[in-house]
N, C-alpha and C positions, 0 to 999 in steps of 0.2 A: 504493500500500500504506500510505500515511500514516495512514489511518483505522483500520487493523487494531487489534483489541483486544489489550491486554497479555495474554500467556499467564498462565494460572492453574495452581494445583496440580492442578486437574482435567484440564486439557489435557496437562500433563506425564504424569500417570498414564495417560491414554488412549494417548499416543504410546509410552510405555514398556511398555504392556500389563500394568500392575500396579495395585494398589489405591492410593488416596490415602494410606492409612496408611503404606505402604512408602515413598512419596515423602517423607512427613514424616520418617520415620526416617532416610532418607539425608541430608536437609537438616540434621537435628539431630545427625548423627554417631553414631547408634545402631549398636551392633555386631550387632543382631538382624536383619540383612538378609544374604541370600546374596550372594556376589560377583557372580553372574550378574545378580541383580535390581539391585544397586548400579550395575553397568556400564550396564544398560539405562536406569536413571533418569538417570545422569550424561550419557549420550548424548542423551536427550530434552531435558534442561535446556540442553545446548549447542546442539542443533538449533533449539530454540524461543527461545533467548536469554532464558530464564526467570530473573528475579531475585526471590527471596523478599523480601517487605516488610522482614523483619528484617535481611536482608543489606544492602538498599539504605539502611537507616537507620543501619547500624553496630550489630553485635550487642551490643557492650559497653554502649553508652550508651542503647540504645533501651528506653525505659520507656513504657508506654501509660497508666500510672496507672489501670488498670482490672483487675478480677478477675471471673472467671465463677463464678456459683453454679449448678452443674449438678445437675438433679433428673431421674433417669431414670424418671419416672413419668408417668401420664396426667394431663390437666387435671382430670378428675373426681376423682382421688385428691388432687391438689394442692388442689382447692377444698373437699373434704369432710374432710380430715384436718388437725386443728388443729396437729399437730406441725410441718408445713411452714411455716405462716404465722408460728409462734413462732420457728423457726430464722431465717427471713428477717428478722424484726424484730431479732433479736440481731445478725445479720451487719451489718445497716444501721446499728445503733447504734455498733458498733465502727468501721465505715468512715467514719461521720460525723465521727469525731475526726481523720480524715486527709483528703487530697484524692483519695482513691481512689474511682472509680466502680464500680458493681455492674452486671454484665450477668447477667440471669436466663436460663438456657437449659434448656428441657425436651428431653431426649433420649429419644424414644419409639420410634425406628426407625433403620434403617441410614442413611437419608438425613440425619437430624439428627445422627447420630454423625459422619458425614463432614463436616458443617458445622463441628462442634466441632473435628475434626481439622485442618481448614483454618485455623480461628482460631488454634489452637495453633501449627501449623507456621509461620504467617506472623507469629507473635508479636503477635496483636491483643489479647492479654491477658497480664498478667504472672504470673498464677497461677490455679489452679482450686480451688474448694471443691466437694466432691462429697458430696451428701446422699442417703440411702437406698441403702446399698451392698449389692448381692447378691453371693454367693460367687463366681460365675463371670462376673461382669460384666467385659468386657475393658477398660473405660475406665480404671480405676486403673493397670493395668499399662501400658497404651498411653501415658498421661500421664507415667508414670515413665520409660519408654523415651525419650520425647521431651525429657526433661530439664526439664520445666516444674514449678515448685513446686506441690505438690498436697497438700491436707489434707482428710481424710475426717471426716464426722460419722458415727460408727460404724466398723466394720472388717469386712474379709472373713473373718477368722479370728483366733484369739488370737495368731497369729504375724505379724500385719499389719506389714510393714516401713515403710509410709508413716506420716507423722504423722497421728494421729487423736484424736478426743475422743468419749467416750461416757459414758453414765450407768452406775452400778453396777447393771446389769441382773440379775446373779446375786443380789446381796444384797437388792435390792428385791423380787424375786419370792419369795425365801425368807422375807422379813419378812411378805409378804402371806399366805403359807401358814401361817406360825407363828401369825399373828393368828387365822386360821380354826380352827386346832387349839385355840388357847386359848379360843375361843368354844364348844368342845365338838363341833365338826363332825367326822364320822367318815369320810365318803366324799367327799373333795375332788377334784373334776375340774379340768382345765385346758383352755382354748382357747389354742392357741399362735399365734405369728406364723408367717410363712413359714419353712419349714425350710431355704431356701437363703440365709437371712440370719442372721448371727451373733446379732442381737438376738432372733430367734425361738428359736434353739437354746439361748441362754444363759438366757432366762427359763424355758424348759422345764426346764433343769438346776436352776435355783433351786427350782422346785416339787418336783423329785425329791429334792434335797438336804434340804429341810425335812421331807419325809415320812420319809426314811430316818433322819434325826437323831432323829425321834420314834418310831422303831421300827416305822413303817408301810411296807407294801409299796407301790411305785409301780405300781398296776394299769394296764396298757396300755388297758383298756376306758375308763378315765377321761381319756384324752387324745384331743383332736380338733384337727386342724390348721385354722387360720384364715388369713385373708389381709389382716388389718388393715382390713377394710371392715365396715360395719354388716350387710350381707346375709350376709357370711361368718360373722359372729358368730351370726346367727340359724340358719344351716344347721348350724354346728358344735354349737350347743346342742341342736338337734333330734336330731342323731346321738348325742350323749351321753345324752340321755334315753331313746333307744331301746336303747342298749347297756348303760346302767347306771341304770335307773329309780330305784334307791335313793339316788342321789347327793344330798347335802344342802348342797353348797357348790361354787363354781366360781371359780377364779382365771383371769382373762381377760387376755391379754397386751397389750391396749390398751383405752382407754375407749370408742372407737368400736365395737369388737366387743362390749364389755360391754353397751352400749346395745342392740345387736341381740339379744344373749343374753337380756336382761331382757324384751324384747318377746316372744320365743319362750316364755319361762317363763310370762308372763302369759297368752299364747294357750293354753297347756296347763294353765292353772288352778293353777300353782305360785306360792305367795306368796313375795315377797322382803321381808325375810330369813327369815320364819317357816319356810317349807319349804326354801328354797334361799338361802344367803347368797352374795353376789357381790362380788368385789373386782376392780377394773380396774388399769390402769397408764397413767400420764401425768399424771393430775390436770389434765386439760384442762377447758374450760368445760362439756363434756359431763357431767362428774362432778357438777357442781352442779345440772344441769337434768334429770337422770333422776328417776323416781319409784319408790321413794324415792331421795334423793341417794346417789351412788355412793362407797363407800370405794375409794380409789385410791392407788397408789404415785406420789408426786410426783417427777418428774424435772425438773431445771432446764433446760428446753428453750431458753429465750432465752439462757441462759448458755452452752449448747453453741454457739449461733450466734456470740456475741461471742468465745468462746474459739477457735473454728476460724478466725475472721477474723484475730484478733491473731496466732495461730500462723502463718498464711499470710504476713502482712505481715513477720514476723520472717524467714521463710525466703526471701522475695523480697529483703529487704535483705541477708541473709547466706546464700547457697545452701549454704555448708559447715556451717551450724549443725546440731547434733545433732537427730535426729528426736524429736518429742514424742509420748508416749503418755499421754493424760490421762484419768483416770476421775473423774467428778463424783458426789457423794453423792446418794442418794435418801432419801425419807422417806414413811412410811405416813400417810395422812390418813384418819381413820376417820369415816364418815358412816352414814346409816341402812340401807344395803344389806347390812350385815354385823353 
């Protein structure tokens, strides 16, 4: 039996008849486990003589000097969305000042979520940075249950308990719509981000707030949901033009979607900005390369990256430090599209 492999969290889970997440919670002392499940896990650990890496090294002193940057999105979105590369640059800049290594993890399915859970349970990372947060994503709560320092770029809702950093999405969106109103536009539509993301809901609320402040009704025909992709921007623009052909402006919740919207406007013979003015959000390189160049709300994306990384390093050094909720300012950059 000398060549037998050391048992893993996966073999413990299989023996106990529970998921790997439950094993992780038991190892990390979480209270969110039934007595029955805890007993099964502890019995399996004893039978298999399983020793978590973290226990073997000594929980107090074990530091890996590495953090995980977790992005629950596809490779195609990671490659096509400038937001992610800018966040990664910012995180790398902050970590370069220390001796902390960065592990990039894409979590696209249950298997990859299990891999992350294993890394956390065995303390192969000291903390997690989570980018692109969806409202019902189980990961933030899971990481919190497991007692691992975790900082989010964005938030699940305005009551987010974990430390998080985000831009002034509400104020930025409202500034974009005020700009369009000041240009004399009367039927201002919006293409939103995903409604299961706080960033999507908040930018929509900024559009609504600016219209109501100006005494305008927020017409539901002028709202189309997007998904932060170029194709999504095209589709949403098409549906807006069908529902409200009189529209003369559109505030789009990302530059990538705005580029798609402008392609659809051109396809339908609408001139930008003469017939329809367009404003995006991010002020990414897309904004400078559309035709005409795109007016956009600049958010400090690299600074979001450096700020989440520094916040996480503080929480790793002092787990009892108060949670940070940081909002960074935005700024409207006016170009030819409006």
